[in-house]
C-alpha positions, -999 to +999 in steps of 0.1 A: -396+020+431-415+009+400-447+028+393-480+008+391-513+026+383-547+011+389-563+021+356-598+007+365-619-007+393-635-034+372-622-068+362-631-099+341-621-123+369-628-129+406-594-140+419-594-156+453-559-142+460-564-108+444-538-082+456-558-052+444-578-029+466-597-013+437-629-032+444-630-018+480-630+018+468-661+037+464-678+030+430-671+055+403-637+065+417-613+071+389-586+097+385-596+118+354-575+110+324-562+145+320-550+146+356-533+112+352-515+123+321-505+156+336-489+138+366-471+113+343-458+142+322-443+156+354-430+122+365-413+118+331-396+151+334-384+140+368-366+110+353-393+082+356-394+062+324-414+031+331-450+026+342-473-004+345-511-001+341-530-026+362-562-027+381-588-042+382-582-047+345-571-018+324-591-030+294-624-023+313-615+014+312-636+030+284-608+053+272-580+029+276-566+032+241-567+070+243-549+068+276-522+045+263-517+067+233-512+098+254-488+081+279-468+067+249-466+102+234-449+114+266-422+088+260-429+061+286-420+025+285-455+010+292-464-024+306-500-035+307-512-062+330-545-076+318-565-109+316-569-098+279-604-111+274-616-083+251-588-090+227-608-121+214-644-112+221-671-089+236-674-097+273-692-086+304-670-072+332-678-076+369-697-043+370-722-058+346-710-036+317-704-049+282-668-044+271-665-045+233-638-064+215-606-044+212-582-044+182-550-061+194-529-039+171-541-008+189-527-023+221-495-036+206-488-003+190-489+016+223-476-010+248-440-022+252-449-052+272-483-069+279-486-092+308-511-121+305-518-144+335-515-182+332-514-200+366-520-236+356-517-260+327-553-272+332-586-253+337-590-270+371-556-257+384-561-223+368-595-218+383-584-229+418-568-194+421-588-173+396-626-179+395-634-176+359-648-192+327-647-229+321-622-231+293-599-204+306-566-220+296-575-222+259-589-186+260-556-173+274-536-191+247-559-176+221-553-142+235-516-147+234-518-158+198-538-127+188-513-104+205-484-123+189-500-118+154-504-080+163-467-078+171-469-074+209-442-084+233-459-108+256-450-117+292-467-146+310-474-138+346-477-168+370-484-168+407-469-197+425-492-209+453-503-240+472-527-249+445-503-252+416-470-264+432-475-299+417-484-285+383-451-266+379-435-289+354-466-293+333-471-255+333-435-251+323-440-274+294-470-254+283-451-221+284-421-235+267-443-245+238-452-208+232-420-200+214-430-164+207-433-154+244-407-128+253-407-134+291-421-155+318-424-141+353-432-163+383-442-146+415-443-161+450-478-156+464-480-124+484-509-119+508-520-083+499-555-069+494-587-079+511-590-113+493-553-120+493-553-117+531-586-135+536-574-166+516-537-166+525-540-200+543-552-215+511-524-201+489-494-189+508-462-209+503-429-210+521-396-198+506-386-234+504-417-243+484-411-214+461-375-227+454-390-261+447-413-245+422-383-229+406-364-262+404-394-279+387-395-251+361-358-252+355-360-290+349-379-281+318-362-248+308-326-251+299-304-220+305-309-195+278-341-211+265-362-182+276-362-152+298-376-167+330-377-146+361-386-157+396-397-130+420-400-139+457-419-120+483-387-104+495-377-094+460-409-073+457-411-059+492-411-021+490-403-024+453-435-009+440-455+022+444-492+019+436-515+047+426-551+037+432-583+048+416-587+076+441-552+089+433-536+078+465-499+069+460-488+043+485-463+015+491-479-019+498-468-038+528-486-069+540-475-062+576-497-031+576-528-047+563-554-064+585-588-079+578-603-062+608-592-028+597-591-026+559-584+011+553-568+036+531-552+052+560-528+023+552-506+036+580-495+072+578-459+063+570-469+045+538-492+069+520-469+092+500-495+116+486-523+120+461-518+128+424-550+149+424-529+174+445-500+189+424-482+198+456-477+161+462-461+153+429-424+161+437-426+140+469-443+111+450-417+112+422-388+112+447-396+075+454-397+064+418-371+047+396-351+072+376-333+067+343-312+097+334-295+089+300-274+115+281-305+131+266-321+135+300-289+149+314-290+175+286-325+184+297-312+187+333-285+211+322-311+232+304-331+233+336-301+244+356-295+271+331-331+282+332-329+284+370-297+304+368-313+329+344-343+333+367-320+338+397-301+365+379-333+383+373-337+413+396-370+399+410-355+365+419-319+374+424-315+355+456-325+319+460-326+302+494-320+264+497-353+249+508-345+211+510-339+180+489-369+158+481-347+127+478-340+130+515-369+113+533-366+137+563-363+168+542-391+160+518-415+156+548-403+189+560-408+204+525-444+192+526-451+205+561-436+239+553-453+262+529-440+244+499-464+263+477-442+294+481-414+278+461-407+299+430-430+289+402-420+291+366-441+278+337-463+261+363-434+241+378-414+245+410-378+254+403-352+229+414-318+216+404-319+179+405-341+174+435-329+205+454-358+229+460-354+266+464-376+295+476-373+333+477-353+347+506 
């Protein structure tokens, strides 16, 4: 699963189909930066290499540049999903706080991909889905231009919904004219979040309609013109883990959400843990995408050697197999058992790969 982190509760827009639950959390909830970085450092050592910061809007976070710098220093491939408004001007976010203009170069230098939303070729179509400023299309184009000048890799994110089906060709012409855009992602509307569920009748489209949207786009884009990706609801189902502002790590599933019971119980089978609790980190990371290249394999061999040396020590001569956190049954058992008694070394639990050991 790909790791998405809500970096902020606040936003610059009021999207009628918003997937995020960040606005429903208690005000002021935000995982401390140090704790977030500690978790990501652990995740990186476990093989996770990619992370997306979303929200809310990450650019409303007061220490966003510092956070990006620290995550980049760990070695992550970082994607940032933002409306991008502070890149061109000072702006008030939905919490009534002034967000000062941000230097685009500071973002470009610390982010591998920045996702900017454009859902329509006209302000009318755009604002049908995202309640926002009057001249939003030109603002988004200005933001893209500033990021391009700063050397950023830009991805346009579009949600295909009932309100923009007939605009698909015109939108494709607009995007095609931005010859510096690295990638264009088109998502089938997915009813998640309080507002996404509340307004699903206004925006939800069938698989057939989504394919028709694709056909309209491909009438404008020749093969090889641009990296255009279409992501259906099924493509994204159980493909993401979200970490919210409270630190909860969970897997979104629209079948589990209901307007009558909006909750962070989110069904006990879907909450994986909370990054504020170090004991949950191995279980959370067991769900995430891994990318073990040769360098990482070398690190793994060093870890095995380190464990062997510890096990040869008189105090820890005998190690007992405790379970494997890649196995969904075993990692639940690991969590239920006294996982805290696993041998600790340099603040980390000892394991080879995902195998966890404890003293006999």
